[in-house]
C-alpha positions in Angstrom: 96.2 104.6 102.3 95.7 101.1 103.7 93.5 102.4 106.5 91.2 104.2 104.1 90.8 101.1 102.0 90.0 99.0 105.1 87.4 101.7 106.1 85.7 101.2 102.7 85.7 97.4 103.1 84.2 97.8 106.6 81.4 99.9 105.3 80.7 97.4 102.5 80.6 94.5 105.0 78.2 96.3 107.2 75.8 96.9 104.3 75.7 93.4 103.0 73.3 90.8 104.3 75.1 88.0 106.2 76.4 85.6 105.2 77.7 86.9 101.9 80.1 85.3 99.4 81.3 88.5 97.7 80.4 92.1 97.5 81.3 94.6 94.7 81.3 98.3 95.1 81.8 100.4 92.0 82.5 104.1 92.2 82.9 107.0 89.8 84.6 110.1 91.0 84.4 113.6 89.5 84.9 117.2 90.6 82.8 117.4 93.8 80.8 114.2 93.3 81.0 110.5 93.5 78.6 107.8 92.4 78.6 104.4 94.2 76.7 101.2 93.6 76.9 98.0 95.7 76.1 94.4 94.7 76.2 91.5 97.2 76.3 87.8 96.2 75.2 85.2 98.8 76.4 81.7 99.2 74.0 80.3 96.6 75.2 82.8 94.0 72.1 85.1 94.2 73.2 88.6 93.3 71.3 91.6 94.8 71.7 95.3 94.6 72.1 97.0 98.0 71.1 100.5 98.7 73.9 102.6 100.1 72.5 104.9 102.8 73.5 108.5 102.8 75.8 108.3 105.9 77.7 105.2 104.5 77.9 106.9 101.0 79.4 110.0 102.7 81.9 107.9 104.6 82.9 106.0 101.5 83.1 109.2 99.5 85.4 110.8 102.1 87.7 107.8 102.0 87.8 107.7 98.2 88.5 111.4 97.9 91.3 111.1 100.4 92.8 108.1 98.5 92.4 110.0 95.2 94.2 113.1 96.6 97.1 110.9 97.9 97.3 108.5 95.0 101.0 107.9 93.9 100.4 108.7 90.3 98.8 111.8 88.8 96.3 112.3 87.4 94.6 110.1 90.0 92.1 107.4 89.3 88.5 108.4 88.3 86.8 105.0 88.9 87.4 102.2 91.3 86.0 98.7 92.1 86.3 97.2 95.5 85.7 93.5 95.7 85.2 92.2 99.2 85.1 88.5 100.0 83.0 87.1 102.8 86.2 86.2 104.7 87.2 89.9 104.8 89.9 90.0 102.1 89.4 92.6 99.4 90.8 93.8 96.1 91.0 97.5 95.2 91.1 98.2 91.4 91.3 101.6 89.8 90.6 103.1 86.4 91.6 106.3 84.7 89.6 108.6 82.4 90.5 108.7 78.8 
């Protein structure tokens, strides 16, 4: 699972303008679909939405679906937030549908 999380973090880093302080990717997953949004924050605190190109969205979706299928608890998560710091460290938080 760690390699899939790192893959997502790598995709996020490639999409954000450099240098960035923090990036936040939010995702909702359903049967056969996912929805992702990405926000990057620069060193001055300016927050901007970043478009996620189709290829990057597909790569992120594949990684998320794989993580979801292999999640240690079932039912698996339905939402997640990945927070990536400019130094490359990241946090992966999940949520569950009611």
